[in-house]
C-alpha positions as CSV (number, residue, x, y, z in Angstrom):
1,M,19.7,-15.6,6.2
2,E,16.6,-16.0,4.9
3,E,15.0,-13.9,1.8
4,V,12.1,-13.5,3.9
5,E,13.8,-12.1,6.8
6,M,16.1,-10.0,4.1
7,L,12.9,-8.9,2.3
8,R,11.0,-7.6,5.6
9,G,14.4,-5.8,7.0
10,I,14.6,-4.0,3.4
11,L,11.1,-2.9,3.9
12,N,11.4,-1.9,7.7
13,S,14.1,0.6,6.8
14,Y,12.2,2.0,4.4
15,P,11.4,5.5,5.8
16,Y,7.9,5.5,5.4
17,P,4.9,3.7,5.1
18,I,4.9,0.7,2.8
19,V,1.3,-1.5,3.1
20,F,0.6,-5.0,0.6
21,V,-3.1,-5.6,-0.8
22,D,-3.8,-8.8,-2.6
23,N,-6.3,-9.2,-5.7
24,D,-9.3,-9.3,-3.2
25,Y,-7.9,-6.2,-1.3
26,I,-6.9,-8.0,1.5
27,I,-4.4,-6.3,3.4
28,R,-1.8,-8.8,3.3
29,Y,1.3,-6.7,5.1
30,M,2.5,-3.6,6.5
31,N,6.2,-2.4,7.2
32,R,6.9,-0.6,10.8
33,N,6.1,3.0,9.7
34,A,2.5,1.8,7.8
35,E,1.8,0.2,11.3
36,Y,3.0,2.8,13.6
37,H,0.7,5.0,10.9
38,Y,-2.4,3.0,11.2
39,Y,-2.4,1.6,14.4
40,E,-0.8,4.4,16.8
41,E,-1.3,7.3,14.9
42,R,-4.7,6.3,13.1
43,G,-5.8,4.3,15.6
44,Y,-6.8,1.1,13.6
45,K,-6.6,-2.1,15.2
46,N,-5.1,-5.7,13.5
47,L,-5.6,-4.8,9.8
48,I,-3.5,-8.1,8.8
49,G,-6.0,-10.0,6.8
50,K,-8.7,-7.4,6.5
51,S,-10.2,-5.9,3.7
52,L,-8.9,-2.9,2.4
53,F,-11.9,-1.0,2.4
54,D,-12.8,-1.5,6.1
55,C,-10.7,1.5,6.7
56,H,-11.6,3.3,2.6
57,N,-15.3,2.1,3.3
58,N,-17.0,5.2,1.6
59,T,-18.1,4.7,-2.2
60,Q,-15.9,7.4,-3.6
61,S,-13.0,5.9,-2.1
62,I,-13.7,2.4,-3.3
63,E,-14.0,3.3,-6.6
64,K,-10.8,5.1,-6.7
65,I,-8.8,2.3,-4.7
66,K,-10.5,-0.2,-7.5
67,M,-9.8,2.0,-10.6
68,G,-6.4,2.8,-9.4
69,Y,-5.6,-1.2,-10.1
70,E,-7.4,-2.0,-12.6
71,G,-5.7,0.5,-14.2
72,I,-2.3,-0.7,-13.0
73,K,-3.1,-4.2,-14.6
74,K,-3.6,-2.6,-17.3
75,N,-0.7,-0.6,-18.1
76,G,1.5,-1.1,-15.4
77,K,2.2,2.7,-14.3
78,E,1.7,3.4,-10.9
79,V,-1.0,5.6,-9.5
80,F,-0.5,8.9,-7.6
81,V,-3.3,9.0,-5.1
82,T,-2.7,12.0,-2.9
83,V,-0.2,14.3,-0.6
84,T,-1.4,13.8,2.8
85,A,-1.3,16.1,5.7
86,R,2.3,15.8,6.4
87,N,3.6,16.3,2.9
88,Q,4.0,13.1,1.9
89,R,2.8,11.6,-1.6
90,V,0.9,8.2,-1.7
91,Y,1.4,6.1,-4.7
92,M,-0.8,2.6,-5.2
93,Q,2.1,0.6,-7.2
94,G,1.1,-3.1,-8.8
95,V,2.9,-6.3,-7.6
96,K,3.7,-9.2,-9.9
97,D,4.3,-12.9,-9.6
98,S,7.6,-14.6,-10.5
99,K,5.5,-15.7,-13.4
100,G,4.0,-12.0,-14.4
101,N,0.9,-12.2,-13.0
102,W,-0.8,-9.5,-10.9
103,I,-0.7,-10.7,-7.1
104,G,-1.6,-7.2,-6.1
105,F,-0.5,-3.6,-5.1
106,I,1.4,-1.6,-2.5
107,E,0.4,1.3,-1.2
108,R,3.8,3.5,-0.7
109,F,4.2,6.4,1.0
110,E,7.4,9.3,-0.3
111,L,8.7,12.8,0.9
112,N,6.6,15.3,-1.8
113,L,10.0,17.0,-2.8
114,Q,7.2,18.9,-5.6
115,K,6.5,22.6,-5.1
């Protein structure tokens, strides 16, 4: 099994949305739960290769995302974004390549277990 196929299988088995966004804020990958969430539930189409700011297109959201990613690049810590109406916590988590260079971030959802 090739590494890409294996990693795709792992990410698709995660029960919540995961979206990878590169340094230029271009959406490069969505797991199957992210595709369902954004395409079926939210009504977006063909987001791969498009700017994240096509979805988050108000000034406040754009600044929050940019500040969040800049913070990640400075301290390496994930950023809590929000709790959704479905009681899911959303985080931004930085991603580095094998040489330690920042290549983007993932938007990761998980069940909110906090009271």
